Structures are given as structure tokens and as C-alpha cells.
MITIVO-956278 format. One record per residue: residue number from 1; x, y, z of N, C-alpha, C in turn. Coordinates in Angstrom, 3 decimals, m for minus. Layout:
- NUM, X, Y, Z, X, Y, Z, X, Y, Z .
...
//
This chain:
- 1, m27.364, m36.053, 41.522, m28.051, m36.621, 40.348, m29.517, m36.165, 40.413 .
- 2, m30.026, m35.718, 39.269, m31.389, m35.160, 39.123, m32.349, m36.266, 38.904 .
- 3, m33.518, m36.092, 39.573, m34.598, m37.098, 39.371, m35.537, m36.615, 38.288 .
- 4, m35.728, m37.437, 37.292, m36.603, m37.056, 36.108, m38.086, m36.884, 36.628 .
- 5, m38.476, m37.632, 37.588, m39.905, m37.571, 38.058, m40.053, m36.352, 38.920 .
- 6, m39.103, m35.887, 39.647, m39.175, m34.702, 40.460, m39.237, m33.531, 39.475 .
- 7, m38.452, m33.549, 38.367, m38.549, m32.531, 37.372, m39.972, m32.368, 36.740 .
- 8, m40.584, m33.493, 36.565, m41.934, m33.549, 36.049, m42.907, m32.955, 37.049 .
- 9, m42.810, m33.489, 38.251, m43.665, m33.021, 39.378, m43.580, m31.527, 39.517 .
- 10, m42.376, m31.024, 39.442, m42.131, m29.533, 39.648, m42.346, m28.731, 38.402 .
- 11, m42.819, m29.489, 37.345, m43.180, m28.844, 36.047, m41.985, m28.211, 35.360 .
- 12, m40.799, m28.743, 35.543, m39.655, m28.284, 34.894, m39.378, m29.077, 33.600 .
- 13, m40.155, m30.103, 33.444, m40.142, m30.916, 32.251, m41.489, m31.085, 31.702 .
- 14, m41.646, m31.155, 30.460, m43.028, m31.366, 29.848, m43.446, m32.800, 30.072 .
- 15, m44.764, m32.942, 30.233, m45.393, m34.218, 30.299, m46.856, m34.042, 29.915 .
- 16, m47.413, m35.179, 29.578, m48.928, m35.218, 29.347, m49.643, m35.555, 30.620 .
- 17, m50.057, m34.621, 31.380, m50.732, m34.874, 32.626, m52.143, m35.304, 32.450 .
- 18, m52.527, m36.349, 33.088, m53.910, m36.890, 33.088, m54.627, m36.717, 34.425 .
- 19, m53.813, m36.518, 35.449, m54.414, m36.411, 36.761, m53.436, m35.721, 37.658 .
- 20, m53.943, m34.861, 38.636, m53.066, m34.328, 39.636, m53.878, m33.994, 40.879 .
- 21, m53.337, m34.351, 42.021, m53.982, m33.831, 43.330, m52.803, m33.416, 44.225 .
- 22, m53.057, m33.253, 45.479, m51.979, m32.725, 46.453, m50.817, m33.754, 46.554 .
- 23, m51.035, m34.991, 46.320, m50.011, m35.981, 46.602, m49.428, m36.715, 45.472 .
- 24, m50.148, m36.784, 44.337, m49.770, m37.591, 43.280, m50.033, m36.878, 41.890 .
- 25, m49.329, m37.270, 40.842, m49.599, m36.956, 39.438, m49.740, m38.280, 38.633 .
- 26, m50.439, m38.202, 37.593, m50.437, m39.295, 36.603, m50.187, m38.703, 35.241 .
- 27, m49.188, m39.348, 34.506, m48.787, m38.881, 33.230, m48.783, m39.970, 32.273 .
- 28, m48.963, m39.670, 30.988, m48.755, m40.701, 29.904, m47.245, m40.944, 29.779 .
- 29, m46.964, m42.138, 29.645, m45.503, m42.557, 29.526, m45.000, m42.022, 28.173 .
- 30, m43.744, m41.486, 28.225, m43.188, m40.989, 26.998, m42.873, m42.113, 26.005 .
- 31, m42.475, m43.226, 26.483, m42.188, m44.342, 25.682, m43.044, m45.597, 26.096 .
- 32, m44.352, m45.554, 25.754, m45.253, m46.522, 26.310, m45.006, m47.943, 25.746 .
- 33, m45.128, m48.894, 26.590, m45.020, m50.365, 26.114, m46.356, m50.897, 25.764 .
- 34, m47.480, m50.176, 26.002, m48.789, m50.524, 25.531, m49.621, m49.273, 25.389 .
- 35, m50.747, m49.362, 24.693, m51.630, m48.226, 24.510, m52.188, m47.828, 25.867 .
- 36, m52.088, m46.521, 26.106, m52.563, m46.027, 27.454, m51.697, m46.136, 28.593 .
- 37, m50.382, m46.555, 28.405, m49.365, m46.691, 29.454, m49.305, m45.416, 30.245 .
- 38, m49.720, m45.447, 31.516, m49.718, m44.293, 32.340, m48.864, m44.507, 33.558 .
- 39, m48.146, m43.462, 34.022, m47.311, m43.537, 35.287, m48.046, m42.675, 36.362 .
- 40, m48.150, m43.299, 37.543, m48.692, m42.559, 38.661, m47.479, m42.357, 39.681 .
- 41, m47.264, m41.106, 39.940, m46.084, m40.711, 40.649, m46.393, m39.932, 41.924 .
- 42, m45.735, m40.247, 43.060, m45.961, m39.489, 44.261, m45.245, m38.158, 44.103 .
- 43, m45.822, m37.065, 44.598, m45.105, m35.776, 44.540, m43.884, m35.710, 45.465 .
- 44, m43.931, m36.523, 46.557, m42.759, m36.564, 47.390, m41.799, m37.538, 46.734 .
- 45, m40.497, m37.198, 46.819, m39.470, m38.112, 46.298, m39.082, m39.224, 47.187 .
- 46, m39.126, m40.374, 46.615, m38.624, m41.620, 47.425, m37.694, m42.459, 46.527 .
- 47, m36.630, m42.901, 47.117, m35.749, m43.719, 46.391, m36.378, m44.974, 45.775 .
- 48, m37.171, m45.665, 46.629, m37.989, m46.774, 46.213, m39.333, m46.768, 46.919 .
- 49, m40.215, m47.603, 46.425, m41.610, m47.654, 47.132, m41.448, m48.097, 48.538 .
- 50, m40.430, m48.835, 48.910, m40.263, m49.307, 50.264, m39.975, m48.163, 51.199 .
- 51, m39.572, m46.979, 50.696, m39.324, m45.822, 51.542, m40.573, m44.983, 51.790 .
- 52, m41.626, m45.298, 51.060, m42.866, m44.577, 51.307, m43.564, m44.915, 52.538 .
- 53, m44.162, m43.978, 53.324, m45.030, m44.243, 54.395, m46.167, m45.283, 53.941 .
- 54, m46.567, m46.160, 54.779, m47.606, m47.066, 54.420, m48.895, m46.430, 54.013 .
- 55, m49.279, m45.340, 54.680, m50.565, m44.755, 54.316, m50.492, m44.050, 52.967 .
- 56, m49.356, m43.516, 52.599, m49.150, m42.907, 51.214, m49.073, m44.011, 50.150 .
- 57, m48.428, m45.103, 50.477, m48.425, m46.221, 49.503, m49.813, m46.758, 49.237 .
- 58, m50.548, m46.889, 50.309, m51.973, m47.360, 50.171, m52.767, m46.349, 49.284 .
- 59, m52.599, m45.043, 49.470, m53.319, m44.065, 48.580, m52.857, m44.148, 47.218 .
- 60, m51.534, m44.451, 46.975, m51.087, m44.652, 45.679, m51.729, m45.781, 44.996 .
- 61, m51.855, m46.896, 45.618, m52.404, m48.078, 44.967, m53.907, m47.871, 44.671 .
- 62, m54.588, m47.190, 45.562, m56.024, m46.892, 45.352, m56.101, m46.034, 44.086 .
- 63, m55.252, m45.021, 43.954, m55.360, m44.179, 42.797, m54.982, m44.901, 41.509 .
- 64, m53.985, m45.802, 41.641, m53.540, m46.637, 40.458, m54.795, m47.334, 39.889 .
- 65, m55.619, m47.972, 40.797, m56.769, m48.642, 40.287, m57.706, m47.701, 39.638 .
- 66, m57.961, m46.516, 40.170, m58.869, m45.561, 39.549, m58.380, m45.064, 38.106 .
- 67, m57.052, m44.858, 38.060, m56.440, m44.330, 36.807, m56.539, m45.568, 35.818 .
- 68, m56.232, m46.789, 36.228, m56.271, m47.911, 35.357, m57.650, m48.144, 34.772 .
- 69, m58.651, m47.978, 35.572, m60.050, m48.104, 35.028, m60.379, m47.012, 34.082 .
- 70, m59.880, m45.798, 34.306, m60.159, m44.672, 33.377, m59.447, m44.891, 32.077 .
- 71, m58.192, m45.382, 32.112, m57.435, m45.678, 30.940, m58.062, m46.753, 30.148 .
- 72, m58.528, m47.861, 30.739, m59.154, m48.842, 30.007, m60.459, m48.365, 29.337 .
- 73, m61.184, m47.543, 30.035, m62.431, m46.947, 29.517, m62.157, m46.050, 28.315 .
- 74, m61.037, m45.289, 28.481, m60.658, m44.310, 27.502, m60.024, m44.866, 26.156 .
- 75, m59.405, m46.016, 26.266, m58.737, m46.577, 25.146, m59.417, m47.856, 24.639 .
//
């Protein structure tokens, strides 16, 4: 089964990228539930967040806060 998020990370699917670094990407949700709905995705594939190494999960949540503040400022 193909992972939609891996397809986006590998740039095989179109997305509206708002951020990218070596470990994560942030994209606008294709079907947003609110204005500015943004997804922050690790570049490494994990079945669930519980499979992520703790240091990577911590980096993810720090990034989520930065992205959320930027989204709030932008919209």
C-alpha cells in the first residue's frame, strides 16, 4: 500500500509547500477544516507517532509550534 505522505515528501504528488528542512515538510491541507490548516510531516515514514524516536518527535512538536504561529500571523 502506498503512503500519500511519502509521495508528497518524495515530490511525486503536488502539494502547497510552506516549509521544508532535512527532517520535515509542512504543507497546506488539501481539504482544510479551518483557514490555514497546515500539516507538518516527518520525511521518514512512521506507521504512527508512537514509532518515532523521541528526539525526532520533540523536534516535530517544536516545529509545529513555529508553523502554527506563522499560520496565525499569516491568516
